[in-house]
DOLOBA-621281 format. One record per residue (C-alpha): x, y, z. Coordinates in steps of 0.25 Angstrom, whole numbers, padded with zeros to 4 digits, always signed. Example, Ala and Ser with C-alpha at 12.3 -4.5 7.8 and 13.67 -1.06 7.14 Angstrom:
% residues 2
+0049-0018+0031+0055-0004+0029
% end
This chain:
% residues 917
-0091+0133+0148-0104+0126+0150-0104+0114+0159-0113+0102+0156-0124+0108+0165-0124+0122+0158-0124+0115+0144-0137+0107+0148-0143+0120+0154-0140+0127+0141-0148+0117+0133-0159+0117+0143-0161+0132+0141-0161+0131+0126-0170+0118+0125-0159+0107+0123-0164+0099+0135-0160+0086+0129-0146+0090+0126-0133+0091+0133-0118+0089+0130-0120+0074+0130-0131+0073+0120-0123+0069+0108-0131+0056+0106-0144+0064+0105-0150+0071+0092-0145+0085+0094-0157+0092+0087-0167+0084+0095-0171+0097+0102-0177+0102+0089-0188+0091+0090-0193+0096+0103-0208+0100+0100-0212+0114+0104-0198+0118+0110-0198+0133+0109-0210+0132+0100-0201+0132+0088-0201+0122+0076-0188+0114+0075-0182+0122+0065-0184+0135+0072-0178+0128+0085-0166+0124+0077-0163+0138+0073-0165+0143+0087-0154+0134+0093-0145+0135+0081-0144+0150+0083-0145+0150+0098-0136+0159+0106-0132+0146+0114-0120+0140+0108-0123+0126+0112-0137+0126+0105-0130+0130+0092-0120+0118+0094-0131+0109+0096-0138+0113+0083-0125+0112+0075-0122+0098+0081-0136+0093+0078-0137+0099+0063-0137+0084+0057-0149+0081+0065-0155+0094+0062-0153+0092+0047-0160+0078+0048-0172+0084+0055-0174+0095+0045-0170+0089+0032-0184+0086+0028-0188+0100+0026-0180+0108+0016-0182+0122+0022-0179+0117+0036-0167+0110+0030-0161+0123+0024-0164+0130+0037-0155+0120+0044-0144+0123+0034-0145+0138+0037-0143+0135+0051-0131+0127+0048-0125+0139+0041-0129+0148+0053-0122+0138+0062-0109+0138+0054-0108+0153+0057-0110+0151+0072-0101+0159+0081-0098+0148+0089-0086+0138+0084-0092+0126+0091-0105+0128+0083-0098+0129+0070-0090+0116+0074-0102+0108+0077-0108+0112+0064-0096+0108+0056-0096+0095+0062-0110+0093+0057-0108+0097+0043-0103+0084+0038-0114+0075+0044-0124+0086+0038-0118+0084+0024-0119+0069+0025-0134+0070+0029-0137+0080+0017-0130+0070+0008-0139+0059+0012-0152+0067+0013-0151+0078+0003-0150+0078-0012-0145+0092-0012-0134+0090-0001-0123+0095-0010-0130+0108-0012-0134+0110+0003-0119+0107+0007-0114+0117-0004-0124+0128+0001-0124+0126+0016-0113+0117+0022-0101+0119+0013-0101+0134+0016-0102+0131+0031-0090+0122+0030-0082+0131+0022-0085+0143+0031-0080+0135+0043-0066+0132+0036-0063+0147+0040-0069+0146+0054-0061+0153+0065-0063+0140+0074-0053+0130+0071-0063+0119+0075-0073+0123+0065-0063+0124+0054-0058+0110+0057-0073+0105+0057-0076+0112+0044-0063+0106+0037-0067+0092+0041-0081+0094+0036-0076+0100+0022-0067+0088+0020-0079+0078+0024-0088+0085+0014-0077+0085+0003-0074+0070+0006-0089+0066+0005-0090+0074-0008-0101+0083-0002-0096+0096-0009-0099+0101-0023-0087+0102-0032-0091+0116-0034-0091+0119-0019-0077+0113-0018-0071+0122-0029-0079+0135-0025-0081+0134-0010-0071+0124-0003-0059+0127-0011-0059+0142-0011-0061+0142+0004-0049+0133+0006-0041+0141-0004-0044+0154+0003-0040+0148+0016-0026+0144+0010-0023+0158+0005-0010+0164+0009-0016+0174+0018-0026+0164+0025-0025+0160+0039-0014+0150+0042-0023+0141+0050-0034+0141+0039-0024+0139+0028-0018+0126+0034-0032+0121+0037-0036+0124+0022-0024+0117+0017-0027+0105+0024-0041+0105+0019-0036+0107+0005-0027+0095+0006-0037+0086+0012-0048+0090+0002-0039+0088-0010-0042+0073-0010-0057+0075-0010-0057+0085-0022-0056+0083-0037-0042+0083-0043-0046+0095-0052-0051+0103-0040-0039+0101-0031-0029+0104-0043-0037+0117-0047-0041+0123-0034-0032+0117-0023-0019+0113-0029-0013+0127-0032-0016+0132-0017-0010+0119-0012+0003+0122-0019+0003+0136-0014+0001+0131+0000+0012+0121-0001+0021+0133-0002+0015+0141+0009+0028+0147+0016+0020+0153+0027+0013+0142+0034+0020+0128+0035+0007+0121+0040+0001+0124+0026+0013+0117+0019+0012+0106+0029-0002+0103+0026+0001+0103+0011+0013+0094+0012+0005+0084+0021-0006+0083+0011+0002+0085-0002+0000+0070-0006-0016+0072-0006-0015+0084-0014-0006+0077-0024-0016+0066-0025-0027+0075-0027-0022+0083-0039-0015+0072-0046-0002+0069-0052-0001+0080-0062-0004+0091-0052+0005+0085-0042+0017+0085-0051+0015+0099-0056+0011+0107-0044+0012+0099-0031+0026+0092-0033+0034+0105-0033+0026+0109-0020+0029+0096-0014+0044+0098-0016+0043+0111-0009+0036+0105+0003+0047+0094+0003+0057+0105+0005+0050+0113+0015+0057+0119+0027+0048+0113+0037+0051+0098+0039+0036+0095+0041+0033+0099+0027+0043+0089+0022+0039+0078+0031+0024+0080+0026+0029+0079+0012+0037+0066+0015+0024+0060+0021+0016+0063+0009+0026+0060-0002+0020+0046-0006+0007+0053-0009+0013+0064-0017+0021+0053-0025+0009+0046-0028+0003+0058-0036+0016+0060-0045+0021+0053-0057+0032+0042-0056+0041+0052-0063+0039+0063-0053+0039+0053-0041+0053+0048-0046+0059+0061-0050+0054+0071-0040+0048+0065-0028+0059+0055-0026+0070+0065-0024+0061+0073-0016+0058+0062-0006+0073+0059-0005+0074+0073+0000+0064+0070+0011+0070+0057+0015+0083+0065+0017+0077+0077+0024+0084+0083+0036+0072+0082+0045+0070+0068+0051+0055+0069+0051+0055+0072+0036+0064+0060+0033+0056+0051+0042+0043+0055+0034+0050+0053+0021+0055+0039+0024+0041+0035+0029+0036+0040+0015+0048+0034+0007+0041+0020+0006+0028+0025+0002+0034+0035-0008+0042+0024-0015+0029+0016-0016+0024+0027-0025+0034+0022-0036+0027+0008-0036+0021+0003-0049+0012-0009-0049+0016-0013-0063+0031-0013-0059+0030-0020-0046+0020-0031-0052+0011-0028-0040-0001-0020-0038-0010-0016-0026-0024-0021-0026-0036-0012-0020-0035-0019-0007-0020-0015-0005-0014-0029-0008-0003-0032-0018-0005-0040-0030+0003-0045-0041-0001-0039-0054-0008-0048-0064-0003-0050-0078-0015-0042-0084-0012-0030-0075+0003-0031-0080-0001-0031-0094-0010-0019-0092+0001-0012-0085+0012-0003-0093+0022-0007-0083+0027-0022-0082+0027-0028-0068+0040-0029-0061+0046-0042-0061+0038-0048-0072+0045-0058-0080+0042-0052-0094+0047-0059-0107+0059-0052-0113+0055-0040-0121+0053-0040-0135+0062-0033-0145+0053-0021-0146+0053-0019-0131+0068-0020-0129+0070-0005-0132+0060-0002-0121+0068-0010-0111+0082-0006-0115+0081+0009-0119+0083+0018-0107+0079+0032-0109+0090+0043-0107+0102+0033-0110+0110+0039-0121+0121+0032-0128+0132+0040-0135+0130+0041-0150+0115+0040-0149+0105+0052-0151+0099+0056-0138+0088+0066-0134+0087+0073-0121+0087+0066-0107+0075+0056-0106+0072+0054-0121+0070+0040-0125+0081+0033-0134+0080+0033-0149+0078+0020-0157+0092+0020-0160+0096+0021-0145+0086+0010-0142+0093+0001-0153+0106+0004-0147+0102+0000-0133+0096-0013-0138+0110-0016-0143+0105-0017-0158+0113-0014-0170+0111+0001-0173+0115+0009-0185+0125+0017-0176+0136+0009-0169+0134+0008-0154+0142+0018-0145+0154+0012-0138+0157+0010-0124+0161+0025-0122+0146+0028-0123+0145+0023-0109+0153+0034-0103+0144+0044-0110+0131+0039-0104+0124+0050-0097+0123+0051-0082+0110+0043-0078+0106+0054-0068+0103+0062-0081+0094+0052-0087+0079+0050-0084+0077+0042-0072+0067+0031-0072+0053+0036-0070+0056+0050-0075+0047+0056-0086+0059+0056-0095+0062+0041-0094+0047+0037-0097+0046+0046-0110+0046+0035-0120+0035+0024-0120+0045+0013-0122+0052+0017-0109+0039+0014-0101+0040+0000-0104+0055-0002-0102+0054-0014-0093+0070-0015-0092+0071+0000-0089+0060+0002-0079+0056-0011-0073+0069-0019-0072+0076-0023-0059+0089-0015-0057+0101-0021-0064+0114-0022-0059+0126-0015-0067+0132-0026-0075+0141-0017-0083+0153-0021-0075+0150-0036-0078+0149-0032-0093+0162-0025-0092+0169-0038-0089+0162-0044-0101+0163-0033-0110+0177-0027-0112+0177-0012-0115+0188-0007-0125+0196+0005-0122+0191+0018-0130+0202+0017-0140+0199+0002-0143+0185+0006-0145+0189+0016-0155+0197+0005-0162+0186-0005-0162+0178-0006-0175+0163-0003-0173+0160-0018-0175+0168-0022-0163+0159-0013-0154+0148-0023-0157+0155-0035-0154+0149-0042-0142+0158-0047-0131+0146-0051-0121+0138-0064-0123+0125-0068-0117+0132-0077-0108+0140-0066-0102+0127-0057-0100+0121-0069-0093+0133-0069-0084+0131-0055-0080+0116-0058-0078+0119-0069-0069+0127-0059-0061+0115-0051-0058+0108-0052-0044+0098-0063-0043+0086-0054-0042+0089-0048-0056+0092-0060-0063+0078-0063-0066+0074-0049-0070+0068-0050-0084+0073-0036-0088+0088-0040-0085+0086-0053-0093+0080-0045-0104+0092-0035-0104+0102-0047-0105+0094-0052-0117+0094-0039-0124+0109-0037-0122+0111-0051-0127+0103-0049-0139+0111-0036-0142+0124-0044-0140+0120-0055-0150+0116-0044-0160+0129-0038-0159+0136-0051-0160+0129-0054-0173+0134-0040-0178+0148-0042-0174+0148-0056-0180+0144-0050-0194+0154-0039-0193+0165-0049-0190+0163-0058-0201+0172-0051-0211+0183-0050-0201+0193-0061-0198+0194-0058-0183+0184-0054-0173+0179-0057-0159+0170-0070-0159+0156-0069-0154+0156-0069-0139+0171-0070-0138+0178-0064-0126+0188-0053-0129+0198-0046-0122+0195-0033-0114+0202-0024-0123+0196-0030-0136+0182-0033-0130+0172-0023-0137+0162-0016-0127+0147-0018-0126+0140-0008-0134+0136+0004-0126+0121+0002-0127+0122-0012-0120+0131-0006-0109+0122+0006-0107+0110-0004-0105+0118-0011-0095+0122+0002-0088+0107+0007-0089+0102-0006-0082+0108+0000-0069+0100+0009-0060+0095+0021-0068+0098+0031-0057+0113+0027-0056+0123+0035-0064+0130+0027-0074+0143+0036-0074+0141+0041-0060+0150+0038-0048+0141+0026-0044+0138+0021-0058+0142+0008-0064+0153+0014-0072+0160+0020-0060+0157+0007-0052+0165-0001-0062+0177+0009-0060+0177+0007-0045+0182-0007-0041+0178-0006-0027+0164-0001-0030+0152-0010-0025+0145-0019-0036+0134-0012-0043+0125-0023-0040+0125-0020-0025+0123-0005-0028+0111-0009-0036+0104-0018-0026+0094-0008-0022+0092-0001-0035+0080-0001-0043+0072+0009-0053+0058+0009-0047+0060+0020-0037+0071+0031-0036+0083+0024-0030+0085+0035-0018+0071+0032-0013+0074+0017-0012+0087+0020-0006+0080+0029+0005+0070+0018+0007+0080+0007+0010+0088+0016+0019+0076+0016+0028+0082+0003+0035+0095+0011+0038+0096+0011+0054+0101+0026+0052+0087+0030+0046+0081+0026+0059+0090+0035+0067+0089+0047+0057+0074+0046+0052+0065+0037+0059+0066+0025+0068+0054+0018+0061+0060+0021+0047+0062+0006+0045+0047+0003+0048+0043+0013+0037+0053+0007+0028+0047-0007+0031+0033-0002+0030+0034+0004+0016+0043-0008+0010+0032-0016+0003+0028-0003-0004+0043+0000-0008+0045-0015-0013+0032-0014-0021+0037-0002-0028+0051-0008-0031+0045-0021-0035+0050-0035-0032+0061-0033-0043+0068-0022-0034+0066-0030-0021+0081-0031-0019+0081-0015-0016+0072-0018-0004+0077-0032+0001+0088-0027+0010+0079-0016+0016+0068-0027+0019+0078-0036+0025+0083-0025+0034+0069-0021+0038+0065-0035+0041+0077-0036+0051+0074-0023+0057+0075-0022+0072+0062-0015+0073+0051-0025+0074+0041-0014+0068+0049-0014+0055+0049-0030+0054+0034-0030+0057+0031-0020+0046+0038-0029+0036+0031-0041+0042+0017-0035+0039+0021-0032+0024+0030-0044+0020+0018-0051+0013+0016-0038+0004+0031-0038+0001+0030-0052-0003+0019-0049-0013+0028-0038-0019+0041-0046-0020+0035-0059-0025+0038-0074-0022+0053-0074-0024+0057-0062-0017+0048-0065-0006+0053-0079-0004+0068-0074-0005+0067-0061+0003+0054-0060+0011+0053-0074+0017+0065-0073+0026+0060-0060+0031+0046-0066+0033+0052-0078+0041+0059-0068+0050+0046-0061+0053+0040-0074+0057+0050-0075+0068+0050-0060+0072+0042-0053+0083+0027-0055+0084+0026-0041+0079+0033-0045+0066+0027-0058+0065+0013-0053+0065+0016-0046+0052+0020-0058+0044+0009-0067+0051-0002-0057+0047+0002-0059+0032+0007-0073+0033-0002-0079+0022+0001-0067+0013+0016-0070+0013+0016-0085+0013+0007-0085+0001+0018-0078-0007+0028-0089-0004+0030-0102-0012+0024-0114-0007+0037-0120-0002+0042-0108+0005+0028-0106+0011+0028-0120+0017+0040-0116+0025+0032-0107+0034+0023-0118+0039+0032-0121+0050+0034-0106+0053+0020-0104+0055+0019-0112+0067+0030-0104+0074+0021-0091+0072+0011-0097+0082+0021-0094+0093+0023-0079+0095+0033-0071+0103+0023-0067+0112+0012-0077+0116+0002-0066+0118+0003-0061+0104-0009-0069+0099-0010-0060+0087+0001-0067+0080-0006-0081+0081-0019-0075+0077-0012-0069+0064-0006-0083+0062-0019-0090+0063-0026-0081+0053-0014-0082+0043-0014-0097+0044-0028-0098+0039-0024-0091+0026-0010-0099+0026-0017-0112+0025-0020-0111+0010-0005-0109+0007-0002-0123+0012-0005-0138+0009-0015-0145+0019-0003-0154+0023+0005-0142+0027-0006-0136+0035-0008-0149+0042+0007-0150+0046+0010-0136+0050-0002-0127+0052-0012-0136+0059-0005-0136+0072-0003-0121+0071-0018-0120+0069-0022-0128+0081-0012-0121+0090-0018-0108+0086-0032-0113+0088-0028-0116+0103-0022-0102+0105-0024-0095+0118-0030-0082+0111-0044-0083+0107-0042-0074+0094-0031-0084+0089-0040-0096+0092-0052-0091+0084-0044-0088+0072-0036-0101+0073-0050-0109+0073-0051-0103+0059-0037-0108+0056-0041-0122+0060-0054-0122+0051-0045-0117+0039-0035-0129+0042-0046-0139+0041-0052-0132+0028-0038-0133+0022-0037-0148+0025-0050-0152+0019-0050-0142+0008-0037-0149+0004-0043-0163+0005-0034-0166+0017-0045-0172+0025-0035-0180+0034-0027-0167+0038-0041-0161+0041-0045-0173+0050-0032-0172+0057-0034-0157+0060-0048-0160+0065-0043-0170+0075-0033-0160+0080-0044-0150+0082-0053-0160+0089-0041-0164+0098-0036-0150+0101-0049-0143+0102-0061-0152+0104-0055-0159+0115-0047-0147+0121-0048-0147+0136-0050-0131+0135-0064-0126+0131-0057-0116+0121-0052-0127+0113-0066-0134+0112-0072-0121+0108-0062-0120+0097-0066-0133+0092-0080-0129+0091-0077-0116+0084-0067-0123+0074-0079-0133+0070-0088-0121+0068-0078-0114+0059-0076-0127+0051-0091-0128+0049-0093-0113+0046-0082-0113+0036-0084-0127+0030-0069-0129+0032-0071-0144+0031-0081-0153+0024-0094-0155+0033-0092-0170+0033-0078-0169+0039-0084-0159+0050-0095-0168+0054-0086-0180+0055-0074-0174+0062-0078-0161+0069-0093-0162+0072-0093-0173+0083-0082-0165+0091-0089-0152+0089-0103-0158+0094-0096-0164+0106-0093-0150+0111-0108-0149+0115-0104-0156+0129-0092-0146+0131-0092-0141+0145-0089-0127+0141-0100-0118+0136-0091-0110+0127-0088-0122+0119-0103-0126+0118-0106-0112+0114-0097-0113+0102-0102-0127+0099-0116-0121+0098-0112-0110+0089-0105-0120+0080-0117-0129+0079-0128-0119+0079-0122-0108+0070-0113-0116+0061-0116-0131+0059-0131-0130+0059-0130-0119+0048-0123-0128+0038-0131-0135+0028-0125-0149+0031-0130-0149+0045-0143-0143+0041-0146-0154+0031-0157-0164+0035-0152-0178+0038-0138-0174+0042-0133-0184+0052-0125-0173+0060-0136-0163+0061-0143-0170+0072-0131-0171+0081-0128-0156+0079-0143-0152+0082-0143-0161+0095-0130-0154+0099-0136-0140+0096-0148-0144+0104-0140-0148+0116-0132-0135+0115-0145-0127+0115-0149-0133+0128-0135-0131+0134-0134-0125+0149-0126-0114+0144-0134-0102+0138-0124-0098+0128-0123-0112+0122-0138-0113+0121-0139-0100+0115-0129-0102+0104-0135-0116+0101-0149-0109+0099-0144-0097+0092-0148-0097+0077-0136-0095+0068-0134-0081+0062-0138-0078+0048-0126-0070+0042-0134-0066+0030-0146-0061+0039-0136-0053+0047-0128-0047+0036-0142-0042+0030-0146-0036+0043-0132-0029+0044-0132-0024+0029-0146-0018+0032-0141-0011+0044-0130-0006+0037-0139-0001+0026
% end
C-alpha cells in the first residue's frame, strides 16, 4: 500500500508535481500543458503516461479523459489518436484503470453529442465496443460500471438501432445461455429487463422476449427467475397486450406457483403492472383467480405482498366512463364533461338518462347465455335470437311462452359467460346494455312476487288453457309496492325504474290480449282482480327470468345459496342482506378479500399494517367501483375511520377530499361528513390531514352544511400540543382559500377573530402567513362592498397591532399595511384615510426593527405605486418627509433600507434568464 508520501513521490518522479490524492478540484490533464516537459509534444506526452508502467499514471489519464478530449477536439488526427488510447485503456490489466475509464464514458458521450456531428458513428466504432467488452470483465466493479454506462447510453438514445440489434442484444443473449456463468447470467437478465422499456416494441418482442420466457423457467438458478419475476411488469408493458397474453401470462402463472416463496412474493408485488398490460377479459377470467391464490398463499410474506397489491390491482378494473370521473394530467380528479360522455362508448355511472327507446330495450334486457325452454339456443356465449329477444321483452310471439316449469330447467349460472368475458361481449348490442352492465346490483324480489303471483300446481297448469297463462295478476301498483321495498340507494337508480316500466308495459300488453280473448266467454277473471292462490296464473317465464337475472351474475340460481333455495329455507337470511356488498364491476372474491383487510385476525396472520394498506388504496377502489357501489365499501370505511391505530385514520384524513369528489355531494354529506367531523376532533397527527385539504372538502358541501363549520374552525386553533405550530400554520393557509366560500357577514362574525388570533401567534412562521390572511379578509370585505365591515376590521388591526405594547405587534402592523398596498387589497382612498396615518406614526417607534420594516414598506412598496408618484398628490409630501427622516435615522439598517432603491423584478428576471441560458 502506498501512503500519502509515497503517492506524492511517485508523481514527482513521473512529472506530476502538481498532483496528489487531494487534487480532485484541479484539471487532471493540466500536466500536458507544461511546455518543454520531457521535450515531447502534448500528444506524445499523453501516450507516454497512458501506457506507463506506473498504475497511478494510467489512472490519472483515464480519470482525465474528458478534459483530454476537450483539449484535442480541434484537430481530427489528434482526436482519433485519443480514441485509440481509450480503446487501449479498456484493455488495461489493472481493474481500477478500467473502472476509471468506464466512469468517464457517459460524460465523453455527452461531450461528443454536443460538439461532434458524427458522434453516433464515433460511439458505434469506438466506445460501444469498449462498453460491451467490459460487460464480460472479470472484475465485478468494472462490470457494474459498464452496465450503468450501457443503460445511460440507451436512455439518452445514443446508440444506433442497428448496433442495438446486432451488437448489444447478441452479447446479452450470449450471456444468458444455459451454459453461461451464473453471475453473468443474472446480471444480463437484469440489464435485459431494465433496457426493455428503452427499446422499441418490435425489438423487444423479436429479440428479447423469447429468451426472457426461457429464463422465467430456469430451473437451475432461482436468482434468474427472481429477476424475471421482479421486472415482469416492465416486460409486459414493453411488448404490449397481445404478446403479454400470448407468451407472458402462461409464464406468469408458472412463477406464481414457484416453489420459492420469494418468487411468488415478487409476482404479487408486480401484479398491478402485469394487469395493466392485459385485456379486461383476461384480467377478470385469469388474473383474478390467480391473485386469489396469492392472497391465500401459505407463506405469510407472500400474503402480505398480495394484500398490499390488492387495492392497486382492483384499480386496474377502473373505467372512467363508468365512474363518471377521469384523471387530469396533473393527477386531480374531475367530473366528466357532457361532451366527453357523448364521445364515450360507455355511459357514465349514475347518469340519470332518459328511459330507453323501444329500439334499445332489447339491448337492456337481453342477457347472453340465458336460455329458456322451448327456444332455439346455440352454444354457450351466443347472443339471443330475435325470437328470444321478443320473449324477454314480454311481447306477443307466434310461439306461446313457456310455463313456470321453465324456471327449473334454467342452466346453472356458473356455466354461463361471466361479465367481462369475451363470450359475453360478442354481440354489439350487448356492449351498450346499460341495464346489464352498468346497473346497481338489484335485490332478489322473486319472493315478493311470489306473494303477488300465485303459482299453480303442475297438474293445474296442464288443465289451464293457453289463454289463462297470459292473464295478468300483477298491476303497476303492485310493482310499485315492490319498488318501494327496495333499499334507499336503489330507488333512484334509472335502470331499476326502467325495468319496472318495461315490465308494466309487458303486463299491460298481456292484459289487452287477455281482454280480447275473454270477450266471447261468459266468465273470466276481471282485469287486475285478485284470485286465489290455486287459481292465480303464474307470471310468464321470461318476466320471471328477468327478475332472477337481475341478481348477481356470479350467483347460482339453483345452487345451495341461490334465491330458489333461499325461499325454501324459512330461517335463511334475507337476500337483501346477502347482496349488500355485491356488484358487477370487479370479481366479487377480490372485493371480499379487500373488505376483509379490516378484520383484526388479518393483522395477526398477515401484517400489522394491513389496515393502513387498506386505507391507502381505498380511494382507488372506490373510484373503480363508482359511487353507485359505495354501499360495498361504506362499512369498511367506517371501520377504518374508527381504527385504534392513528396511522390508519391519518391515511384516511389525507384522502377524504378525493373520496368526496368520487362519491358526489349526496353521499359525501351522508357518509363522509360524520367521519370528517370526527377527524377534526382527533389527534393532531390526524387533524393535520383534514386541515391540509379543508378547502377542497368544504367546497364540495352544500352552502347550508358548509356554514355549520364556521364555529368548528375556531376550535382548530387550539391543538392538543401547544408546540404543534404546524397545525395552526395549515389552518391559516386554508382560511385564505376558504374565505371565498362564505359571505362577508359570516367571515366577519366567525373568522375575523380567528385571523387576529393567528396574527398574534407565538411562532413566527404562523404569524407571517396569518398576515396574508388578514389582507385576504380585508379584500373580502371591500370586494363585497361591505365597507363598514372592512372599517371595523381595520380598527381592530390598529388597536391590536399598531398600539400593541410589544414591538412584534407593531412590526406586524407595518407588514400588513405593506401587503395591503402590494396586493391592492383595498381601495387606495380607503388605505390613505384609515391606515396610512397609523403607518406613518411608526417612524417614531423606539424599536429599530419596526422602523426597518416601515422603511421597506414606504420605499419599496408605497412610492412605487402610481397613485403616490402622481404629481399633486396631497399624501405624497407626507410620505416623502417620513422617508427622508428615516434616511437620517441613527440606526444604520433603517437608513440603509430607507435609501435602498427598490428592486426591479423584470430586470432581475432577465438577468436570471440570461445566466440560465
